[in-house]
C-alpha positions as YAML, in Angstrom:
chain: A
units: angstrom
residues:
- id: 1
  name: MET
  ca: [34.02, 251.09, 52.97]
- id: 2
  name: ASN
  ca: [32.14, 247.51, 52.19]
- id: 3
  name: LEU
  ca: [28.65, 246.35, 53.56]
- id: 4
  name: THR
  ca: [30.56, 244.06, 56.78]
- id: 5
  name: GLU
  ca: [33.00, 247.01, 57.62]
- id: 6
  name: GLN
  ca: [30.45, 249.74, 57.54]
- id: 7
  name: PHE
  ca: [28.43, 246.78, 60.17]
- id: 8
  name: LEU
  ca: [31.00, 246.46, 61.66]
- id: 9
  name: LYS
  ca: [31.58, 250.36, 62.13]
- id: 10
  name: THR
  ca: [28.68, 251.76, 63.17]
- id: 11
  name: ARG
  ca: [28.03, 248.68, 65.53]
- id: 12
  name: GLU
  ca: [31.41, 250.29, 67.25]
- id: 13
  name: LYS
  ca: [30.23, 253.36, 66.91]
- id: 14
  name: THR
  ca: [27.79, 252.78, 69.02]
- id: 15
  name: GLU
  ca: [29.23, 251.43, 72.24]
- id: 16
  name: THR
  ca: [31.83, 254.14, 71.37]
- id: 17
  name: ILE
  ca: [29.20, 256.70, 72.55]
- id: 18
  name: CYS
  ca: [28.23, 254.73, 75.48]
- id: 19
  name: SER
  ca: [31.90, 253.88, 76.91]
- id: 20
  name: PRO
  ca: [31.50, 256.96, 79.47]
- id: 21
  name: LEU
  ca: [28.94, 255.79, 80.78]
- id: 22
  name: GLN
  ca: [28.72, 254.04, 84.71]
- id: 23
  name: THR
  ca: [26.67, 251.15, 85.22]
- id: 24
  name: GLU
  ca: [23.47, 253.33, 86.75]
- id: 25
  name: ASP
  ca: [23.46, 255.39, 83.87]
- id: 26
  name: TYR
  ca: [22.37, 252.74, 81.96]
- id: 27
  name: VAL
  ca: [18.98, 251.71, 83.39]
- id: 28
  name: VAL
  ca: [17.40, 255.31, 83.93]
- id: 29
  name: GLN
  ca: [14.60, 256.87, 82.45]
- id: 30
  name: PRO
  ca: [13.12, 259.90, 83.09]
- id: 31
  name: ILE
  ca: [10.83, 260.87, 81.04]
- id: 32
  name: VAL
  ca: [8.81, 258.87, 78.27]
- id: 33
  name: ASP
  ca: [11.09, 260.12, 75.19]
- id: 34
  name: VAL
  ca: [14.17, 259.39, 77.07]
- id: 35
  name: SER
  ca: [15.26, 255.60, 76.22]
- id: 36
  name: PRO
  ca: [17.90, 254.01, 78.60]
- id: 37
  name: PRO
  ca: [20.86, 253.39, 77.45]
- id: 38
  name: LYS
  ca: [20.43, 249.76, 77.45]
- id: 39
  name: TRP
  ca: [17.85, 249.60, 76.03]
- id: 40
  name: HIS
  ca: [18.59, 251.56, 72.48]
- id: 41
  name: LEU
  ca: [22.38, 249.05, 72.68]
- id: 42
  name: ALA
  ca: [19.30, 246.06, 73.36]
- id: 43
  name: HIS
  ca: [17.01, 247.88, 70.46]
- id: 44
  name: THR
  ca: [19.41, 248.25, 67.90]
- id: 45
  name: THR
  ca: [20.20, 244.75, 67.74]
- id: 46
  name: TRP
  ca: [16.73, 243.55, 68.26]
- id: 47
  name: PHE
  ca: [16.10, 244.95, 64.35]
- id: 48
  name: PHE
  ca: [18.87, 242.69, 63.10]
- id: 49
  name: GLU
  ca: [18.32, 239.34, 64.36]
- id: 50
  name: GLN
  ca: [14.14, 240.18, 63.70]
- id: 51
  name: PHE
  ca: [14.19, 241.82, 60.76]
- id: 52
  name: VAL
  ca: [17.48, 240.48, 59.13]
- id: 53
  name: LEU
  ca: [18.59, 236.69, 61.08]
- id: 54
  name: VAL
  ca: [15.37, 235.07, 62.16]
- id: 55
  name: ASN
  ca: [14.73, 235.00, 58.51]
- id: 56
  name: PHE
  ca: [16.95, 234.65, 56.33]
- id: 57
  name: ASP
  ca: [19.63, 232.42, 58.47]
- id: 58
  name: GLN
  ca: [18.07, 228.92, 58.71]
- id: 59
  name: SER
  ca: [21.20, 228.07, 60.99]
- id: 60
  name: TYR
  ca: [20.54, 230.94, 63.55]
- id: 61
  name: LYS
  ca: [19.05, 230.57, 67.45]
- id: 62
  name: VAL
  ca: [17.64, 233.49, 69.04]
- id: 63
  name: PHE
  ca: [20.06, 234.90, 71.83]
- id: 64
  name: HIS
  ca: [16.68, 234.85, 74.51]
- id: 65
  name: PRO
  ca: [12.76, 234.59, 73.78]
- id: 66
  name: ASP
  ca: [12.35, 237.55, 75.59]
- id: 67
  name: PHE
  ca: [14.07, 239.91, 74.04]
- id: 68
  name: ALA
  ca: [11.51, 239.67, 71.37]
- id: 69
  name: PHE
  ca: [9.12, 241.03, 73.72]
- id: 70
  name: LEU
  ca: [11.40, 243.25, 75.61]
- id: 71
  name: PHE
  ca: [13.29, 245.21, 72.55]
- id: 72
  name: ASN
  ca: [10.36, 245.53, 70.46]
- id: 73
  name: SER
  ca: [9.22, 249.24, 70.02]
- id: 74
  name: TYR
  ca: [6.93, 249.91, 68.02]
- id: 75
  name: TYR
  ca: [6.58, 247.41, 65.33]
- id: 76
  name: ASN
  ca: [2.94, 245.66, 65.95]
- id: 77
  name: ASN
  ca: [3.66, 243.69, 62.93]
- id: 78
  name: LEU
  ca: [6.69, 241.67, 65.18]
- id: 79
  name: GLY
  ca: [4.22, 240.92, 67.87]
- id: 80
  name: GLU
  ca: [3.78, 242.27, 71.67]
- id: 81
  name: ARG
  ca: [6.53, 245.06, 73.29]
- id: 82
  name: THR
  ca: [6.74, 246.38, 76.32]
- id: 83
  name: LEU
  ca: [5.45, 250.15, 76.91]
- id: 84
  name: ARG
  ca: [7.65, 252.78, 76.13]
- id: 85
  name: HIS
  ca: [6.55, 253.89, 79.97]
- id: 86
  name: GLU
  ca: [8.51, 250.85, 81.10]
- id: 87
  name: ARG
  ca: [11.45, 251.06, 79.15]
- id: 88
  name: GLY
  ca: [13.31, 252.12, 82.23]
- id: 89
  name: PHE
  ca: [11.74, 249.22, 85.27]
- id: 90
  name: MET
  ca: [13.74, 246.93, 82.93]
- id: 91
  name: THR
  ca: [17.01, 245.75, 85.76]
- id: 92
  name: ARG
  ca: [17.61, 242.61, 83.96]
- id: 93
  name: PRO
  ca: [18.36, 241.86, 81.80]
- id: 94
  name: SER
  ca: [21.82, 243.54, 82.70]
- id: 95
  name: VAL
  ca: [23.94, 245.39, 80.59]
- id: 96
  name: SER
  ca: [26.65, 243.10, 80.77]
- id: 97
  name: VAL
  ca: [23.99, 240.56, 79.45]
- id: 98
  name: ILE
  ca: [23.32, 243.77, 76.34]
- id: 99
  name: TYR
  ca: [26.68, 243.39, 75.27]
- id: 100
  name: GLU
  ca: [26.39, 239.81, 75.07]
- id: 101
  name: TYR
  ca: [24.05, 239.78, 73.09]
- id: 102
  name: ARG
  ca: [25.30, 242.78, 71.16]
- id: 103
  name: LYS
  ca: [28.71, 240.46, 69.99]
- id: 104
  name: TYR
  ca: [26.32, 237.42, 69.18]
- id: 105
  name: VAL
  ca: [24.52, 239.26, 66.47]
- id: 106
  name: THR
  ca: [27.29, 240.87, 65.28]
- id: 107
  name: SER
  ca: [28.91, 237.98, 64.92]
- id: 108
  name: ALA
  ca: [26.40, 236.52, 63.56]
- id: 109
  name: ILE
  ca: [25.33, 239.28, 61.02]
- id: 110
  name: GLN
  ca: [28.48, 239.57, 59.54]
- id: 111
  name: GLN
  ca: [28.18, 235.48, 58.77]
- id: 112
  name: LEU
  ca: [25.97, 236.18, 56.96]
- id: 113
  name: LEU
  ca: [26.93, 239.30, 54.80]
- id: 114
  name: ASP
  ca: [30.08, 236.89, 54.38]
- id: 115
  name: SER
  ca: [28.18, 233.94, 52.36]
- id: 116
  name: LYS
  ca: [27.05, 236.11, 49.99]
- id: 117
  name: PRO
  ca: [23.19, 236.61, 50.45]
- id: 118
  name: ASP
  ca: [21.04, 237.27, 48.41]
- id: 119
  name: ILE
  ca: [19.87, 241.49, 47.35]
- id: 120
  name: GLU
  ca: [17.02, 241.78, 50.02]
- id: 121
  name: VAL
  ca: [18.76, 240.15, 53.40]
- id: 122
  name: ILE
  ca: [21.64, 243.50, 51.81]
- id: 123
  name: GLN
  ca: [19.13, 245.95, 51.97]
- id: 124
  name: LEU
  ca: [17.82, 245.31, 55.56]
- id: 125
  name: VAL
  ca: [21.07, 245.41, 56.46]
- id: 126
  name: GLU
  ca: [21.46, 248.92, 55.25]
- id: 127
  name: ILE
  ca: [18.39, 249.98, 56.39]
- id: 128
  name: GLY
  ca: [19.15, 248.23, 60.02]
- id: 129
  name: ILE
  ca: [22.92, 250.37, 59.55]
- id: 130
  name: ASN
  ca: [20.98, 253.82, 59.25]
- id: 131
  name: HIS
  ca: [18.58, 253.08, 62.12]
- id: 132
  name: GLU
  ca: [21.39, 251.98, 64.16]
- id: 133
  name: GLN
  ca: [22.78, 255.17, 63.28]
- id: 134
  name: GLN
  ca: [19.48, 257.48, 64.15]
- id: 135
  name: HIS
  ca: [19.93, 255.89, 67.55]
- id: 136
  name: GLN
  ca: [23.09, 256.18, 68.21]
- id: 137
  name: GLU
  ca: [22.15, 260.30, 68.07]
- id: 138
  name: LEU
  ca: [18.89, 259.45, 70.42]
- id: 139
  name: LEU
  ca: [21.61, 258.03, 72.87]
- id: 140
  name: ALA
  ca: [23.91, 261.45, 72.99]
- id: 141
  name: TYR
  ca: [20.53, 263.06, 73.12]
- id: 142
  name: ASP
  ca: [18.89, 260.90, 75.93]
- id: 143
  name: ILE
  ca: [22.10, 260.56, 77.73]
- id: 144
  name: LYS
  ca: [22.49, 264.15, 78.48]
- id: 145
  name: TYR
  ca: [19.13, 264.39, 79.52]
- id: 146
  name: ILE
  ca: [19.83, 261.72, 82.25]
- id: 147
  name: LEU
  ca: [22.66, 263.16, 83.02]
- id: 148
  name: GLY
  ca: [21.80, 266.67, 82.37]
- id: 149
  name: THR
  ca: [19.11, 266.21, 85.74]
- id: 150
  name: GLN
  ca: [21.79, 264.92, 87.36]
- id: 151
  name: PRO
  ca: [21.43, 266.93, 91.19]
- id: 152
  name: THR
  ca: [25.72, 266.88, 90.73]
- id: 153
  name: PHE
  ca: [25.43, 267.48, 86.74]
- id: 154
  name: PRO
  ca: [28.29, 265.22, 85.90]
- id: 155
  name: ALA
  ca: [30.68, 265.85, 83.44]
- id: 156
  name: ILE
  ca: [31.76, 263.31, 80.92]
- id: 157
  name: GLY
  ca: [34.11, 265.37, 78.80]
- id: 158
  name: ASP
  ca: [33.75, 267.34, 76.10]
- id: 159
  name: TYR
  ca: [31.11, 265.88, 73.18]
- id: 160
  name: PHE
  ca: [28.94, 266.29, 70.35]
- id: 161
  name: GLY
  ca: [30.41, 270.47, 70.78]
- id: 162
  name: LEU
  ca: [28.65, 273.64, 68.98]
- id: 163
  name: LYS
  ca: [31.03, 275.82, 67.86]
- id: 164
  name: GLU
  ca: [30.41, 279.92, 67.71]
- id: 165
  name: GLU
  ca: [28.24, 281.34, 65.21]
- id: 166
  name: SER
  ca: [31.01, 284.67, 65.05]
- id: 167
  name: HIS
  ca: [30.00, 285.44, 60.93]
- id: 168
  name: GLU
  ca: [28.66, 288.23, 60.09]
- id: 169
  name: GLN
  ca: [24.16, 288.02, 59.79]
- id: 170
  name: LYS
  ca: [23.51, 288.32, 56.28]
- id: 171
  name: TRP
  ca: [20.17, 287.11, 54.40]
- id: 172
  name: LEU
  ca: [20.04, 285.29, 51.27]
- id: 173
  name: SER
  ca: [17.35, 285.99, 48.76]
- id: 174
  name: PHE
  ca: [15.39, 283.52, 46.77]
- id: 175
  name: SER
  ca: [13.39, 283.75, 44.13]
- id: 176
  name: GLU
  ca: [10.18, 282.36, 43.96]
- id: 177
  name: GLY
  ca: [9.62, 279.65, 40.90]
- id: 178
  name: LEU
  ca: [9.11, 276.05, 41.31]
- id: 179
  name: TYR
  ca: [11.24, 273.79, 42.30]
- id: 180
  name: GLU
  ca: [12.09, 269.76, 42.69]
- id: 181
  name: ILE
  ca: [12.10, 268.10, 46.25]
- id: 182
  name: GLY
  ca: [12.77, 265.13, 48.16]
- id: 183
  name: HIS
  ca: [15.96, 262.70, 47.11]
- id: 184
  name: GLN
  ca: [16.85, 261.67, 44.21]
- id: 185
  name: GLY
  ca: [19.54, 259.04, 41.77]
- id: 186
  name: ASN
  ca: [19.79, 255.29, 43.79]
- id: 187
  name: THR
  ca: [21.80, 256.51, 46.89]
- id: 188
  name: PHE
  ca: [20.00, 255.65, 50.17]
- id: 189
  name: CYS
  ca: [17.66, 257.35, 51.88]
- id: 190
  name: PHE
  ca: [14.32, 256.86, 54.27]
- id: 191
  name: ASP
  ca: [10.66, 256.15, 52.31]
- id: 192
  name: ASN
  ca: [9.58, 259.71, 53.92]
- id: 193
  name: GLU
  ca: [12.18, 261.51, 51.67]
- id: 194
  name: ARG
  ca: [10.80, 259.53, 48.15]
- id: 195
  name: PRO
  ca: [9.28, 260.52, 45.45]
- id: 196
  name: SER
  ca: [10.52, 263.59, 44.63]
- id: 197
  name: HIS
  ca: [8.40, 266.20, 43.40]
- id: 198
  name: LYS
  ca: [7.66, 269.54, 42.74]
- id: 199
  name: VAL
  ca: [6.74, 272.86, 44.93]
- id: 200
  name: PHE
  ca: [5.93, 275.88, 43.80]
- id: 201
  name: ILE
  ca: [8.06, 278.73, 46.28]
- id: 202
  name: GLN
  ca: [7.44, 282.47, 47.06]
- id: 203
  name: ASP
  ca: [9.97, 284.93, 46.83]
- id: 204
  name: PHE
  ca: [11.59, 284.30, 50.92]
- id: 205
  name: GLN
  ca: [14.89, 285.26, 52.38]
- id: 206
  name: MET
  ca: [16.57, 283.61, 54.63]
- id: 207
  name: SER
  ca: [19.19, 283.60, 57.68]
- id: 208
  name: ASN
  ca: [23.19, 282.11, 56.72]
- id: 209
  name: LYS
  ca: [23.03, 281.56, 60.79]
- id: 210
  name: LEU
  ca: [20.49, 279.67, 63.48]
- id: 211
  name: VAL
  ca: [19.71, 281.95, 66.34]
- id: 212
  name: THR
  ca: [22.21, 282.55, 69.45]
- id: 213
  name: LYS
  ca: [21.70, 281.72, 72.95]
- id: 214
  name: GLY
  ca: [22.70, 285.62, 73.07]
- id: 215
  name: GLU
  ca: [19.89, 286.41, 70.85]
- id: 216
  name: PHE
  ca: [17.25, 284.66, 72.40]
- id: 217
  name: LEU
  ca: [18.02, 285.48, 75.83]
- id: 218
  name: GLU
  ca: [17.24, 289.25, 74.48]
- id: 219
  name: PHE
  ca: [14.04, 287.26, 74.14]
- id: 220
  name: MET
  ca: [14.18, 286.49, 77.52]
- id: 221
  name: GLU
  ca: [14.68, 289.90, 78.65]
- id: 222
  name: ASP
  ca: [12.19, 291.32, 76.96]
- id: 223
  name: GLY
  ca: [9.27, 289.09, 78.41]
- id: 224
  name: GLY
  ca: [8.89, 286.29, 75.99]
- id: 225
  name: TYR
  ca: [7.87, 283.52, 78.12]
- id: 226
  name: LYS
  ca: [5.53, 285.59, 79.47]
- id: 227
  name: ASN
  ca: [3.78, 287.46, 76.14]
- id: 228
  name: PHE
  ca: [0.59, 285.04, 75.31]
- id: 229
  name: ASN
  ca: [0.74, 286.55, 71.96]
- id: 230
  name: LEU
  ca: [3.99, 285.40, 70.61]
- id: 231
  name: TRP
  ca: [2.81, 281.67, 71.01]
- id: 232
  name: HIS
  ca: [0.23, 279.05, 69.38]
- id: 233
  name: ASP
  ca: [-2.44, 278.66, 72.00]
- id: 234
  name: GLU
  ca: [-1.38, 274.99, 72.35]
- id: 235
  name: GLY
  ca: [2.38, 276.35, 73.22]
- id: 236
  name: TRP
  ca: [1.79, 279.14, 75.54]
- id: 237
  name: HIS
  ca: [-0.51, 276.70, 76.93]
- id: 238
  name: TYR
  ca: [2.55, 273.86, 77.17]
- id: 239
  name: ILE
  ca: [4.51, 276.58, 78.80]
- id: 240
  name: GLN
  ca: [2.31, 277.19, 81.12]
- id: 241
  name: ASN
  ca: [1.47, 273.74, 82.48]
- id: 242
  name: ASN
  ca: [5.41, 273.15, 82.53]
- id: 243
  name: GLY
  ca: [6.83, 275.50, 83.91]
- id: 244
  name: ILE
  ca: [9.12, 276.51, 81.48]
- id: 245
  name: ASN
  ca: [11.09, 279.98, 82.07]
- id: 246
  name: SER
  ca: [14.21, 278.80, 79.23]
- id: 247
  name: PRO
  ca: [15.54, 276.58, 77.26]
- id: 248
  name: LEU
  ca: [16.25, 273.11, 78.79]
- id: 249
  name: HIS
  ca: [19.16, 272.39, 80.67]
- id: 250
  name: TRP
  ca: [19.88, 276.26, 81.47]
- id: 251
  name: HIS
  ca: [19.33, 276.82, 85.06]
- id: 252
  name: HIS
  ca: [19.52, 280.69, 86.32]
- id: 253
  name: LYS
  ca: [22.03, 281.13, 89.30]
- id: 254
  name: ASN
  ca: [23.07, 283.44, 91.08]
- id: 255
  name: GLY
  ca: [22.33, 286.56, 89.02]
- id: 256
  name: ASP
  ca: [23.54, 284.50, 85.32]
- id: 257
  name: TRP
  ca: [22.89, 282.10, 83.35]
- id: 258
  name: TYR
  ca: [24.21, 278.06, 83.29]
- id: 259
  name: GLU
  ca: [24.14, 274.97, 80.59]
- id: 260
  name: TYR
  ca: [24.80, 272.30, 81.11]
- id: 261
  name: GLN
  ca: [26.75, 270.73, 78.34]
- id: 262
  name: PHE
  ca: [28.71, 266.73, 78.65]
- id: 263
  name: ASN
  ca: [31.60, 268.39, 80.10]
- id: 264
  name: GLY
  ca: [29.18, 269.97, 83.35]
- id: 265
  name: LEU
  ca: [27.44, 272.97, 84.50]
- id: 266
  name: ASP
  ca: [29.03, 276.24, 83.08]
- id: 267
  name: LYS
  ca: [27.89, 280.24, 81.78]
- id: 268
  name: ILE
  ca: [26.00, 280.26, 78.60]
- id: 269
  name: ASN
  ca: [28.10, 281.08, 76.01]
- id: 270
  name: LEU
  ca: [26.04, 283.97, 74.59]
- id: 271
  name: LYS
  ca: [27.93, 283.26, 70.40]
- id: 272
  name: LEU
  ca: [27.11, 279.83, 70.57]
- id: 273
  name: PRO
  ca: [24.00, 278.98, 68.72]
- id: 274
  name: VAL
  ca: [20.39, 278.46, 71.14]
- id: 275
  name: SER
  ca: [19.69, 274.53, 71.44]
- id: 276
  name: HIS
  ca: [17.00, 272.30, 73.21]
- id: 277
  name: ILE
  ca: [14.32, 274.27, 72.21]
- id: 278
  name: SER
  ca: [10.82, 273.29, 71.49]
- id: 279
  name: MET
  ca: [8.85, 274.12, 68.29]
- id: 280
  name: TYR
  ca: [6.58, 276.19, 69.85]
- id: 281
  name: GLU
  ca: [9.51, 278.56, 71.71]
- id: 282
  name: ALA
  ca: [11.21, 278.66, 68.01]
- id: 283
  name: TYR
  ca: [8.13, 279.79, 66.47]
- id: 284
  name: ALA
  ca: [7.72, 282.76, 69.31]
- id: 285
  name: TYR
  ca: [10.83, 283.66, 69.15]
- id: 286
  name: ALA
  ca: [10.82, 283.93, 65.62]
- id: 287
  name: ASN
  ca: [7.24, 285.81, 65.98]
- id: 288
  name: TRP
  ca: [9.20, 288.56, 68.60]
- id: 289
  name: LYS
  ca: [11.11, 289.29, 66.07]
- id: 290
  name: GLY
  ca: [9.13, 289.65, 63.03]
- id: 291
  name: MET
  ca: [9.68, 286.01, 61.30]
- id: 292
  name: ARG
  ca: [8.89, 282.90, 60.65]
- id: 293
  name: LEU
  ca: [10.43, 279.88, 60.37]
- id: 294
  name: PRO
  ca: [11.13, 278.08, 57.00]
- id: 295
  name: THR
  ca: [9.16, 275.68, 55.64]
- id: 296
  name: GLU
  ca: [11.20, 272.23, 54.75]
- id: 297
  name: PHE
  ca: [10.78, 273.64, 51.03]
- id: 298
  name: GLU
  ca: [12.04, 276.43, 51.87]
- id: 299
  name: TRP
  ca: [14.51, 275.06, 53.71]
- id: 300
  name: GLU
  ca: [15.73, 271.65, 51.09]
- id: 301
  name: VAL
  ca: [16.04, 274.97, 47.90]
- id: 302
  name: ALA
  ca: [17.88, 277.39, 50.09]
- id: 303
  name: SER
  ca: [20.26, 274.34, 51.88]
- id: 304
  name: GLN
  ca: [22.67, 274.62, 48.93]
- id: 305
  name: GLN
  ca: [24.02, 278.09, 50.36]
- id: 306
  name: ILE
  ca: [23.66, 277.74, 54.33]
- id: 307
  name: GLU
  ca: [25.91, 275.74, 56.41]
- id: 308
  name: TRP
  ca: [24.37, 273.36, 58.93]
- id: 309
  name: GLY
  ca: [25.12, 270.34, 60.43]
- id: 310
  name: GLN
  ca: [25.15, 271.79, 64.27]
- id: 311
  name: LEU
  ca: [21.64, 271.92, 64.92]
- id: 312
  name: TRP
  ca: [18.52, 270.34, 63.66]
- id: 313
  name: GLU
  ca: [16.82, 272.77, 62.62]
- id: 314
  name: TRP
  ca: [11.94, 273.43, 63.18]
- id: 315
  name: THR
  ca: [10.45, 274.21, 60.47]
- id: 316
  name: ASN
  ca: [6.81, 275.50, 59.74]
- id: 317
  name: SER
  ca: [5.70, 272.03, 57.84]
- id: 318
  name: ALA
  ca: [4.34, 268.90, 59.79]
- id: 319
  name: HIS
  ca: [5.41, 265.66, 58.81]
- id: 320
  name: LEU
  ca: [3.37, 264.70, 56.16]
- id: 321
  name: PRO
  ca: [3.68, 261.97, 52.43]
- id: 322
  name: TYR
  ca: [4.54, 263.65, 49.58]
- id: 323
  name: PRO
  ca: [2.56, 262.95, 46.88]
- id: 324
  name: GLY
  ca: [2.70, 259.81, 46.05]
- id: 325
  name: PHE
  ca: [4.02, 257.84, 48.58]
- id: 326
  name: THR
  ca: [3.41, 254.20, 49.42]
- id: 327
  name: GLN
  ca: [3.70, 252.77, 52.98]
- id: 328
  name: ALA
  ca: [5.93, 249.65, 52.50]
- id: 329
  name: LYS
  ca: [4.39, 246.36, 53.88]
- id: 330
  name: GLY
  ca: [5.16, 244.39, 56.76]
- id: 331
  name: ALA
  ca: [6.76, 245.81, 59.74]
- id: 332
  name: ILE
  ca: [9.65, 248.06, 57.48]
- id: 333
  name: GLY
  ca: [5.70, 250.23, 56.41]
- id: 334
  name: GLU
  ca: [5.64, 251.38, 59.86]
- id: 335
  name: TYR
  ca: [9.46, 253.02, 60.36]
- id: 336
  name: ASN
  ca: [8.23, 256.20, 59.05]
- id: 337
  name: GLY
  ca: [5.05, 256.24, 58.02]
- id: 338
  name: LYS
  ca: [1.87, 255.73, 60.58]
- id: 339
  name: PHE
  ca: [3.94, 258.32, 62.01]
- id: 340
  name: MET
  ca: [2.77, 261.01, 59.63]
- id: 341
  name: LEU
  ca: [0.69, 262.92, 61.98]
- id: 342
  name: ASN
  ca: [0.81, 265.30, 65.07]
- id: 343
  name: GLN
  ca: [4.36, 265.40, 64.02]
- id: 344
  name: MET
  ca: [6.58, 268.62, 62.96]
- id: 345
  name: ILE
  ca: [9.58, 268.19, 60.27]
- id: 346
  name: LEU
  ca: [13.27, 269.77, 61.08]
- id: 347
  name: ARG
  ca: [15.69, 269.65, 58.13]
- id: 348
  name: GLY
  ca: [19.64, 269.66, 58.50]
- id: 349
  name: ALA
  ca: [21.66, 267.88, 60.97]
- id: 350
  name: SER
  ca: [23.44, 268.17, 64.13]
- id: 351
  name: VAL
  ca: [26.92, 267.66, 65.60]
- id: 352
  name: ALA
  ca: [25.83, 264.64, 67.04]
- id: 353
  name: THR
  ca: [24.29, 262.95, 63.32]
- id: 354
  name: THR
  ca: [26.27, 260.80, 61.89]
- id: 355
  name: HIS
  ca: [27.98, 262.10, 58.18]
- id: 356
  name: ASP
  ca: [26.20, 259.23, 56.60]
- id: 357
  name: HIS
  ca: [22.94, 260.58, 56.94]
- id: 358
  name: LEU
  ca: [24.39, 265.00, 56.05]
- id: 359
  name: ARG
  ca: [22.21, 265.12, 53.28]
- id: 360
  name: ASN
  ca: [19.33, 267.97, 52.99]
- id: 361
  name: THR
  ca: [16.47, 265.55, 51.67]
- id: 362
  name: TYR
  ca: [16.54, 264.25, 55.41]
- id: 363
  name: ARG
  ca: [13.05, 265.02, 57.11]
- id: 364
  name: ASN
  ca: [13.94, 264.72, 61.07]
- id: 365
  name: PHE
  ca: [10.60, 265.02, 63.01]
- id: 366
  name: PHE
  ca: [9.28, 265.37, 66.23]
- id: 367
  name: PRO
  ca: [5.85, 266.60, 68.31]
- id: 368
  name: ALA
  ca: [6.27, 270.41, 68.51]
- id: 369
  name: SER
  ca: [7.11, 270.13, 72.50]
- id: 370
  name: SER
  ca: [9.79, 268.09, 72.13]
- id: 371
  name: ARG
  ca: [13.06, 270.19, 73.62]
- id: 372
  name: TRP
  ca: [15.23, 267.00, 74.43]
- id: 373
  name: ALA
  ca: [16.84, 266.66, 70.87]
- id: 374
  name: PHE
  ca: [19.60, 269.11, 69.46]
- id: 375
  name: SER
  ca: [17.43, 271.20, 67.68]
- id: 376
  name: GLY
  ca: [16.96, 275.50, 67.01]
- id: 377
  name: ILE
  ca: [15.87, 278.27, 64.76]
- id: 378
  name: ARG
  ca: [16.76, 279.66, 61.70]
- id: 379
  name: LEU
  ca: [14.90, 282.24, 60.43]
- id: 380
  name: VAL
  ca: [13.28, 282.97, 57.57]
- id: 381
  name: LYS
  ca: [11.29, 287.14, 55.95]
- id: 382
  name: ASN
  ca: [9.55, 287.07, 53.11]
- id: 383
  name: GLN
  ca: [11.51, 289.42, 49.89]
- id: 384
  name: ASN
  ca: [11.17, 292.41, 50.93]
...
């Protein structure tokens, strides 16, 4: 598949993800972490317009002068922007205008690519494609949160379903040693995956499966959410202040636990991996089991021998620069570098991750309190 085909396929997939939505679903923002689907559609378009077309297509005319302000996310180098928590205030421009904007920019990028542009344009379009693929996954999180907080729990279909963790529990052993960590080669990766470097790792054992809902329910029934000894102090205060006593999207009704999925509210399947939990909850569960979460380096070493791709897996590693990391100049340098503080690393992928992002060096990151993402738990214990 050439770059133009990849670009068009990416643009189409974003709109397919949004296709089950009603117009009203596109606009709301229940919490600051959740962006309205309309905003995602516009922001991913703004990226191509501002980073590529404005700078490299002299004949291009911006679609609307206000959009550079309305749909900038966090790029200070590109000027002022709407505050993140105010994205849901925008009833205008309308959803139909946003789709016109997408069509307009998509056509312009396609024409630019057909003109055989230089390598800088090609690289920026490639980053833009990967950026939009990230937003496709965020769209899945956000749509689920928007619908999952509706009082009627609307069903839109069997999207992004998980499979049962039904294989036998095994502990995979890994020997201490010096391991190469980080992306190597010339294929695409984000800047926070480089440079590759060596890390010394002690002996450890990693579970071959994710923690299931049934296993997590045992933690809950044993008073896990009530035992402060299991929690980080910050995590304990977070669940206390927010009244949290179960994973996100779980509801206790008539003596049973139910969970909202895209196909509606159903009784939980105890064999499915537990999802929508914060790093705080993952840590407390591992502590309750007398185990721990992996470091991101242990996860990368073990990744060749485990199945992954169901859920992003919390690690006990902070999002920090690798030795030798240099931040690119200008707006592109804002992509990851300025978020290397107060964020925790998740490794792997989820059922909403595009296939192009399935690499074992990918470093996803969220605050420890994040619960709306498709996140889960894989346990590690020290070698016996």
